[in-house]
C-alpha positions as CSV (number, residue, x, y, z in Angstrom):
1,X,76.8,-0.7,32.0
2,X,77.3,2.3,34.2
3,X,80.1,4.8,34.6
4,X,82.4,2.1,35.9
5,X,82.7,0.7,32.4
6,X,86.4,1.7,32.5
7,X,87.1,-1.2,34.8
8,X,84.9,-3.6,32.8
9,X,85.7,-5.8,29.8
10,X,83.5,-6.1,26.8
11,X,84.1,-9.5,25.1
12,X,83.0,-10.7,21.7
13,X,83.8,-14.4,21.8
14,X,83.7,-15.5,18.1
15,X,83.3,-12.3,16.2
16,X,86.7,-12.4,14.5
17,X,87.7,-16.0,14.9
18,X,89.3,-15.3,18.3
19,X,88.1,-13.5,21.4
20,X,87.9,-9.7,21.0
21,X,88.5,-7.9,24.3
22,X,87.4,-4.3,24.5
23,X,88.4,-2.1,27.5
24,X,88.1,1.7,28.1
25,X,91.5,2.1,29.8
26,X,93.7,4.2,27.5
27,X,94.9,7.0,29.8
28,X,96.8,8.9,27.1
29,X,94.1,8.6,24.4
30,X,91.3,11.0,23.3
31,X,88.5,10.9,20.8
32,X,88.9,14.6,20.2
33,X,92.5,14.5,18.8
34,X,91.8,17.2,16.1
35,X,90.2,19.7,18.5
36,X,93.6,21.4,19.1
37,X,92.4,23.5,16.2
38,X,90.0,25.2,18.6
39,X,92.9,26.3,20.8
40,X,94.6,27.8,17.7
41,X,91.4,29.5,16.6
42,X,90.9,31.0,20.1
43,X,94.4,32.2,20.2
44,X,93.8,34.1,17.0
45,X,90.4,35.5,18.0
46,X,91.2,36.0,21.7
47,X,87.6,35.2,22.5
48,X,87.5,33.2,25.7
49,X,90.1,35.4,27.5
50,X,88.1,38.5,26.5
51,X,84.8,37.0,27.8
52,X,86.3,35.8,31.0
53,X,88.0,39.2,31.5
54,X,84.7,41.0,32.0
55,X,83.3,38.6,34.6
56,X,83.5,39.5,38.3
57,X,85.1,36.7,40.3
58,X,83.6,36.8,43.8
59,X,84.8,33.4,44.9
60,X,86.9,32.8,48.0
61,X,90.5,32.9,46.8
62,X,91.6,30.3,49.3
63,X,89.2,27.8,47.8
64,X,89.5,28.7,44.2
65,X,91.0,25.8,42.1
66,X,89.9,26.9,38.5
67,X,90.4,30.4,37.1
68,X,87.4,32.0,35.3
69,X,89.2,31.9,31.9
70,X,89.6,28.1,32.4
71,X,85.9,27.6,33.2
72,X,84.8,29.7,30.2
73,X,87.2,27.9,28.0
74,X,86.2,24.4,29.3
75,X,82.5,25.1,28.5
76,X,83.2,26.8,25.1
77,X,85.6,24.2,23.9
78,X,83.4,21.4,25.2
79,X,80.4,22.8,23.4
80,X,82.3,23.1,20.1
81,X,83.3,19.4,20.5
82,X,79.7,18.4,20.9
83,X,79.4,18.2,24.7
84,X,76.5,20.6,25.4
85,X,75.9,19.5,29.0
86,X,78.0,20.2,32.0
87,X,77.2,16.6,33.0
88,X,79.8,15.5,30.4
89,X,82.5,17.0,32.6
90,X,82.5,14.0,34.8
91,X,84.1,11.8,32.1
92,X,86.0,14.5,30.3
93,X,87.9,16.1,33.2
94,X,91.0,13.9,32.7
95,X,90.8,13.9,28.8
96,X,94.4,14.8,27.6
97,X,93.1,16.9,24.7
98,X,90.6,18.8,26.7
99,X,93.3,19.6,29.3
100,X,95.6,20.7,26.5
101,X,92.9,23.1,25.2
102,X,93.2,25.0,28.5
103,X,97.0,25.0,28.3
104,X,97.5,22.2,30.9
105,X,99.9,19.4,30.7
106,X,98.1,16.4,29.1
107,X,99.5,13.9,31.6
108,X,100.4,15.7,34.8
109,X,98.2,18.7,34.5
110,X,95.3,19.1,37.0
111,X,91.9,17.7,35.9
112,X,89.3,20.0,34.6
113,X,86.4,21.4,36.6
114,X,83.7,19.0,37.7
115,X,80.0,19.2,36.9
116,X,79.1,20.8,40.2
117,X,81.8,23.4,39.8
118,X,80.6,24.2,36.2
119,X,76.9,24.4,37.4
120,X,77.8,26.8,40.2
121,X,79.8,28.9,37.7
122,X,76.8,29.1,35.3
123,X,74.5,30.2,38.0
124,X,76.9,32.8,39.5
125,X,76.7,35.4,36.7
126,X,74.6,38.5,37.1
127,X,73.0,41.0,34.7
128,X,76.0,43.2,34.5
129,X,78.2,40.3,33.7
130,X,75.9,39.2,30.9
131,X,75.7,42.7,29.4
132,X,79.5,43.1,29.4
133,X,79.8,39.6,27.8
134,X,77.3,40.5,25.1
135,X,79.2,43.7,24.3
136,X,82.5,41.8,24.3
137,X,81.2,39.2,21.9
138,X,80.2,41.8,19.4
139,X,83.4,43.8,19.9
140,X,85.6,40.7,19.4
141,X,83.8,39.4,16.4
142,X,83.7,42.7,14.5
143,X,87.3,43.5,15.4
144,X,88.5,40.1,14.2
145,X,86.9,40.7,10.8
146,X,88.1,44.3,10.6
147,X,91.7,43.0,11.1
148,X,91.0,40.2,8.6
149,X,89.8,42.6,5.9
150,X,92.2,45.4,6.8
151,X,89.3,47.7,7.5
152,X,88.3,47.7,3.9
153,X,84.9,46.5,2.9
154,X,82.4,48.3,0.5
155,X,79.3,46.9,2.2
156,X,78.5,45.3,5.6
157,X,75.2,43.6,6.0
158,X,73.4,43.2,9.4
159,X,70.8,40.4,9.7
160,X,68.7,39.9,12.8
161,X,66.3,37.0,13.4
162,X,64.6,35.2,16.2
163,X,64.2,31.5,16.8
164,X,62.2,29.4,19.2
165,X,63.8,27.5,22.1
166,X,61.3,25.0,23.5
167,X,61.5,24.4,27.2
168,X,60.4,21.3,29.2
169,X,60.9,22.2,32.8
170,X,60.3,25.0,35.3
171,X,62.7,27.5,33.9
172,X,62.2,31.1,34.8
173,X,60.4,33.1,32.1
174,X,59.5,30.0,30.1
175,X,56.2,31.1,28.8
176,X,53.6,29.9,26.3
177,X,53.9,31.3,22.8
178,X,50.8,30.8,20.6
179,X,52.7,31.1,17.3
180,X,55.1,28.2,18.2
181,X,52.4,26.4,20.2
182,X,54.8,25.6,23.1
183,X,56.4,26.9,26.2
184,X,59.7,28.4,25.1
185,X,62.3,31.1,25.1
186,X,62.7,33.4,22.1
187,X,66.5,34.0,21.5
188,X,67.2,37.1,19.3
189,X,70.3,36.6,17.1
190,X,72.4,39.2,15.2
191,X,74.8,38.4,12.3
192,X,77.1,40.5,10.1
193,X,78.4,39.6,6.6
194,X,80.9,41.4,4.4
195,X,80.5,42.2,0.7
196,X,79.8,39.1,-1.2
197,X,81.1,36.5,1.3
198,X,78.8,33.6,1.8
199,X,78.9,33.3,5.6
200,X,77.0,35.4,8.1
201,X,79.0,35.8,11.3
202,X,77.2,35.6,14.6
203,X,77.9,38.6,16.8
204,X,75.0,38.9,19.2
205,X,72.7,36.5,21.1
206,X,70.0,37.6,23.5
207,X,67.7,35.2,25.3
208,X,64.1,36.6,25.7
209,X,61.0,35.3,27.5
210,X,58.7,33.0,25.6
211,X,56.0,35.7,25.2
212,X,58.3,38.5,24.0
213,X,57.1,40.4,21.0
214,X,59.3,40.1,17.8
215,X,60.6,43.6,18.2
216,X,61.4,43.3,21.9
217,X,65.1,44.2,22.3
218,X,65.6,44.4,18.5
219,X,66.3,48.1,18.2
220,X,68.8,48.0,21.1
221,X,70.6,45.1,19.5
222,X,70.6,46.8,16.1
223,X,72.1,50.0,17.6
224,X,74.8,48.0,19.3
225,X,75.9,46.1,16.2
226,X,75.5,49.1,13.9
227,X,77.7,51.4,16.1
228,X,80.5,48.8,16.1
229,X,80.2,48.1,12.4
230,X,80.4,51.8,11.6
231,X,83.4,52.4,13.9
232,X,85.2,49.4,12.3
233,X,84.3,50.1,8.7
234,X,83.7,53.9,8.5
235,X,83.8,54.0,4.7
236,X,81.5,51.1,4.1
237,X,77.8,51.3,3.4
238,X,75.6,49.3,5.8
239,X,72.7,47.2,4.7
240,X,70.1,45.9,7.2
241,X,67.8,42.9,6.4
242,X,65.0,42.0,8.7
243,X,62.0,39.7,8.8
244,X,58.4,40.9,9.0
245,X,58.3,40.7,12.8
246,X,60.6,43.7,13.0
247,X,58.5,45.9,10.7
248,X,57.6,48.5,13.4
249,X,57.7,52.3,13.3
250,X,60.5,52.6,15.8
251,X,62.9,50.6,13.7
252,X,61.9,52.2,10.4
253,X,62.4,55.7,11.9
254,X,65.8,54.8,13.3
255,X,66.9,53.3,9.9
256,X,65.8,56.4,8.0
257,X,67.7,58.6,10.4
258,X,71.1,56.8,9.7
259,X,73.6,57.9,7.1
260,X,74.5,55.5,4.3
261,X,72.2,52.7,5.5
262,X,70.1,50.6,3.1
263,X,67.4,48.4,4.4
264,X,65.0,45.7,3.2
265,X,62.4,44.7,5.8
266,X,59.7,42.2,5.1
267,X,56.1,43.2,5.9
268,X,53.0,41.1,6.5
269,X,50.0,41.3,4.3
270,X,47.1,43.7,5.0
271,X,44.0,44.8,3.1
272,X,45.7,47.8,1.5
273,X,48.7,45.9,0.2
274,X,46.5,43.0,-1.0
275,X,44.5,45.5,-3.1
276,X,47.7,47.0,-4.5
277,X,49.0,43.6,-5.6
278,X,45.7,42.3,-7.0
279,X,46.4,43.4,-10.6
280,X,49.8,41.8,-10.6
281,X,48.4,38.5,-9.3
282,X,45.8,38.4,-12.0
283,X,48.6,38.8,-14.6
284,X,50.6,36.0,-13.0
285,X,47.6,33.6,-12.8
286,X,47.1,33.9,-16.6
287,X,50.7,33.1,-17.1
288,X,50.5,30.1,-14.7
289,X,47.5,28.7,-16.5
290,X,49.3,28.8,-19.8
291,X,52.7,27.4,-18.5
292,X,51.2,25.0,-15.9
293,X,54.0,26.0,-13.5
294,X,54.6,28.5,-10.8
295,X,55.0,32.1,-12.0
296,X,55.9,35.4,-10.4
297,X,56.4,39.1,-11.3
298,X,57.6,42.0,-9.3
299,X,56.3,45.5,-8.8
300,X,56.3,48.3,-6.3
301,X,54.1,50.8,-4.6
302,X,54.3,53.7,-2.2
303,X,52.7,52.9,1.2
304,X,52.3,54.5,4.6
305,X,50.7,52.8,7.6
306,X,48.8,55.0,10.0
307,X,51.5,54.6,12.6
308,X,54.3,55.7,10.2
309,X,55.5,59.3,10.0
310,X,56.0,59.0,6.2
311,X,55.3,56.9,3.2
312,X,57.9,54.3,2.1
313,X,58.7,52.2,-1.0
314,X,57.3,48.7,-0.9
315,X,58.5,46.1,-3.3
316,X,55.8,43.5,-4.1
317,X,56.3,39.9,-5.3
318,X,53.1,38.6,-7.0
319,X,53.5,34.8,-7.1
320,X,51.2,32.0,-8.0
321,X,52.4,28.5,-7.1
322,X,51.3,25.4,-9.1
323,X,51.5,21.9,-7.8
324,X,50.2,18.8,-9.7
325,X,46.8,17.8,-8.4
326,X,46.2,21.0,-6.5
327,X,44.6,24.3,-7.1
328,X,46.8,27.3,-7.9
329,X,47.7,29.3,-4.8
330,X,48.4,33.0,-4.5
331,X,51.6,33.8,-2.6
332,X,52.1,37.6,-2.5
333,X,55.1,39.0,-0.5
334,X,56.0,42.6,0.5
335,X,59.3,44.2,1.4
336,X,59.8,47.8,2.7
337,X,63.0,49.3,1.4
338,X,64.8,52.6,0.7
339,X,66.9,51.0,-2.1
340,X,66.4,52.4,-5.6
341,X,67.2,49.3,-7.7
342,X,64.5,47.4,-9.6
343,X,62.0,45.5,-7.6
344,X,63.2,42.1,-8.9
345,X,66.8,42.9,-8.0
346,X,66.0,44.2,-4.5
347,X,63.9,41.1,-3.7
348,X,65.9,38.3,-5.3
349,X,69.5,39.6,-4.9
350,X,69.2,41.3,-1.6
351,X,66.2,40.2,0.5
352,X,66.3,36.5,-0.5
353,X,69.9,36.4,0.7
354,X,68.4,36.7,4.2
355,X,67.4,33.0,3.9
356,X,71.0,32.0,4.5
357,X,70.6,33.2,8.1
358,X,68.2,30.2,8.6
359,X,71.1,27.9,7.9
360,X,73.2,29.6,10.5
361,X,70.3,29.2,13.1
362,X,70.0,25.5,12.2
363,X,73.7,25.1,12.9
364,X,73.2,26.7,16.3
365,X,70.3,24.4,17.1
366,X,71.4,21.1,15.6
367,X,75.2,21.5,15.7
368,X,75.7,23.3,19.0
369,X,72.4,22.9,20.8
370,X,71.9,26.5,21.7
371,X,68.5,25.4,22.9
372,X,70.0,23.4,25.8
373,X,68.7,26.0,28.2
374,X,67.8,23.6,31.1
375,X,69.0,25.7,34.0
376,X,66.2,26.9,36.3
377,X,67.5,30.5,36.4
378,X,66.9,32.7,33.4
379,X,70.3,34.4,33.7
380,X,72.1,31.1,33.8
381,X,70.4,30.1,30.6
382,X,71.4,33.5,29.0
383,X,74.9,32.7,30.0
384,X,74.7,29.3,28.3
385,X,73.4,31.0,25.1
386,X,76.4,33.3,25.1
387,X,78.8,30.5,25.7
388,X,77.2,28.6,22.8
389,X,77.5,31.7,20.6
390,X,81.2,31.9,21.5
391,X,81.7,28.2,20.5
392,X,80.0,29.0,17.2
393,X,82.3,32.0,16.6
394,X,85.3,29.6,16.9
395,X,83.7,27.1,14.5
396,X,83.1,29.9,12.0
397,X,86.8,30.9,12.4
398,X,87.8,27.4,11.6
399,X,85.4,27.3,8.6
400,X,87.2,30.4,7.3
401,X,90.4,28.4,7.2
402,X,88.8,25.7,5.1
403,X,88.5,27.9,2.0
404,X,89.3,26.1,-1.2
405,X,88.9,22.7,0.4
406,X,86.1,20.2,0.4
407,X,84.9,21.5,3.7
408,X,84.6,25.2,2.6
409,X,80.8,25.2,3.1
410,X,80.6,22.4,5.6
411,X,78.1,22.7,8.4
412,X,79.2,22.7,12.1
413,X,78.5,19.0,12.7
414,X,80.5,18.1,9.6
415,X,83.4,20.2,10.6
416,X,83.4,18.5,14.1
417,X,83.1,15.0,12.6
418,X,85.9,15.5,10.0
419,X,88.3,17.7,11.9
420,X,87.9,17.1,15.7
421,X,86.7,13.5,16.2
422,X,89.9,11.8,15.6
423,X,91.3,9.1,17.9
424,X,94.6,10.3,19.2
425,X,97.4,9.2,21.6
426,X,99.2,11.9,23.5
427,X,102.8,11.4,24.5
428,X,104.5,14.1,26.6
429,X,108.3,14.2,26.9
430,X,110.7,16.8,28.3
431,X,111.2,18.3,24.8
432,X,107.8,18.1,23.1
433,X,104.2,16.9,23.1
434,X,103.5,14.3,20.4
435,X,100.0,14.0,19.2
436,X,99.8,10.8,17.4
437,X,96.8,10.6,14.9
438,X,95.9,7.7,12.7
439,X,98.0,7.2,9.6
440,X,94.9,6.4,7.6
441,X,92.8,9.3,8.7
442,X,91.0,10.3,5.4
443,X,90.9,14.1,6.0
444,X,94.6,14.5,7.0
445,X,95.3,16.9,4.1
446,X,92.4,19.2,5.0
447,X,93.3,19.1,8.7
448,X,96.8,20.1,7.9
449,X,95.7,23.0,5.7
450,X,93.4,24.3,8.4
451,X,96.3,24.0,10.9
452,X,98.6,25.9,8.6
453,X,96.0,28.7,8.2
454,X,95.9,28.9,12.0
455,X,99.7,29.4,12.2
456,X,101.1,25.8,12.3
457,X,104.4,25.1,10.6
458,X,105.4,22.0,8.7
459,X,108.2,20.1,10.4
């Protein structure tokens, strides 16, 4: 069956005792009935309008059918609904819910942009557009949380991490990376979290060539996020957590120069640190032999690499792992910090919390396909990454509204499945728009709670 399935009939002759006739012909129906929550979330955050507002529109006015804000919204809302490719626009252009998300009449409103239009749009952006969009993304996210928290927060944590984005075509700057053993891009992502809240909120996403070093662009991104955090929360302390790839003199010197900034930065093993942790490892091995299970202890040392201007405190975790049928294995870890608490507290309570960022990155990959960078131009792929980041910001806003419900810690794909993917019929009259959802929809209560959190009223 091809794209003309809408005119075809699928027939099951004896499946239910009588012929079952299936046709894709419901003009007023949509499979994304619950996605109106995205429109409400975007109204609160103001994200798509802000992103579109910094783009330069150089199209011929006489031939322009879709405004930039509509093109941005169509892609961001579509990605949030699970349609990562512009190719999906061919079938979705007349979907009543997708039209409603852009403020168009579900029945008489103009169809959405076609795939060629969206492709031209993605390839039209320049470096200045992308830079302004990146700044706007950070501004909008941090301002949203400043307003949510009333500017009051005792500690803001900044996390940065990179991920691999394998490529399978002739994309510009798709280069071989020996560590990941593939041709890829290396997106750099920045997150902020507030006090003891569980979620880390995406505020920056930069696409980098596949052979970029870990620290490439890291200090510039850190400065951008830190400046906005400090302006939004002037009384808060700022904590920075970084992986070992960012342990370079430039970042350490910058962190030390800031006021009221705590940091925990992982550091790779070297001969000096391995000698320092040797005594602790011996102690842990004896424990592990007696207990027959993995053991660990924590310590600290003062260390200064040759490229550093000063010595710094290094927290050491001396761990020996034990698995049945295998030999014991040493697993030492090192974290550079300026925090004064005990080594155990710094490592377990502060640094290990950085692992939650891995879950956010998994959501971006598996829930929103941030690695769908299949355009030939590098700048177009960076644009896709920013649009995907915007979709994730809206999903995180919706997750905020699920507090105290069964979806409070749901992943992106679960939120989409439970809240958006609802068969719906749209009826438009002179007085109102009726969105008719199934009576037996099992998550109706949660959906209504999220809608109420986004400003809906009971009727």
